[in-house]
N, C-alpha and C positions, 0 to 999 in steps of 0.2 A: 449334646444331651448327656446327662450323667447316668450312672447305674441306678436302677430302681430295684432295691432289695426288699420291697414290700411283698407279702405273700401273693398279691394280685399281679405282680410284675412278671414279665417274661424272663428277665434276668434271674429272678429268684428260682424259677424252675430249672434254668440252665445250671445255675450254681449247685442246686440240690442234686441234679443228675450227675454232675461232675464229682460231687462228694461221694455219692453212692458208688460210682464207677471206681473211684480211688479206693474205697473200702473193699470192694470186690477183688481188685487187683492185689491189695495187701493181704487179704485173707487167703486167696488162692496161692499166692507166693509162699505164705507160711505153711500151707498144706503140702507143697512140694518138698519143702525142707524138713517137714515133720518126721521125726524118727531117724533123721540122718545125723551122722557124726563126722568129724574131721580128725584125721591123725596126721602127724608129721614125724618122719623118721629118717635116719641116715640110710642111704642106698648108694653104694659105691659104683662109680662109673666114670667115663672119660669124655664121651662125645655124643653127638646127636643120635648116632646109631644105638648107643646105650639107652638113651631116652626112649627111642621107639620100642626097644625090647622091653623096658620096664612098663611102659604104657600098655603094650600088647599083652604082657603077662597078667595085667589086672583088668583085662576086658572080660570080666566074669559077672554073673548075676550078683547083685548087691553092691557093686562098686559103681558110683555115679559119676565121679570125675577123678582124674589123675593128672598131676603135674610133677615133673621132675626138674629140679634146678641143677644143671650141669656143674656150675661153679661152686655151689654150696654142697653138692652131693646129697640133696634132701628131696624126699618124695612127700608130696602133700596129697592126701586121698580123702575124698568125701564118700562115705559108704553107709549102708544100712546095717546096723549091728544085729538086727534080727536075721539077716541073711548071711553075713560073713563077719568074722572077727578080725581085729587088728593083727592078731597072731597069724591067722591064715593069710592075710594080705602080705605080711612080711615073708612068710614061707613061699608064696608064689613068686615074689621078687627074687628070693634066693634060688629057687628052682630054675629061674631063667638065667642064672649066672652072676648075680649081683649080691654081695654081702650086705646085710642089714644089721640093725642093732640087735635083733634077736637071733638071726640065723646066718650061717656062713654057707656060701654056695659050695657045692661039691667040686672037687678038683677036676673031675671029668667034664662037668658042664662049663666051669670056668675056663679050662684049657681049650675048649671048643669055640671060645669067643674070637672075634677078629683081633689081629695083633694090636690095633689101636685101642681096643677095649680092655686090655689086660691091665687093670688099675693096680693090682697088687705089686707089679714090677715097675710102677710109675707110668703114667699116661704118656704115650709116645706122640700123641696128637694125630689128627686126621688130615694129612696134607694132600692126599690124592685119592682118586677113585679106587685104585687097586687095593688099598688097605681095607675097603669095605666089602669087597667081593669075596664070596665063599665059593669054592669049586662045586659044592653040592646045590647051590642056589643060582637061579637065573633071575636076578632082581635088578631092575634099572633105576631104583630110587636114588642111588648115589652116583 
């Protein structure tokens, strides 16, 4: 039996409902991204621990998504410009110890990073657990 696309056919109603559902999904998806922008900028770092720190620094209102590419040293951020500016985003990353295109991390914060995260002196790599442990933290993530 073939498809019956006549207005009287059951398949016609199924197809129309499917079209309406697709339109609703499309419109609601557009509403989620409405008003959001994406920026990409250099954010210096060396390892997964740096990635965690950068992502955590941007866990603030107005930031929807953060991704940091360790090998390209690039951050990609989806944000709501009515709530936070790209300048503020980069300042938060620098405040966490990572230089960006607009801001340089303070020496005090930078020098407090784990040895493997000291990108200014060349990344030493993260070969073992001890390089990620801080005496002031009891963190079993690494």
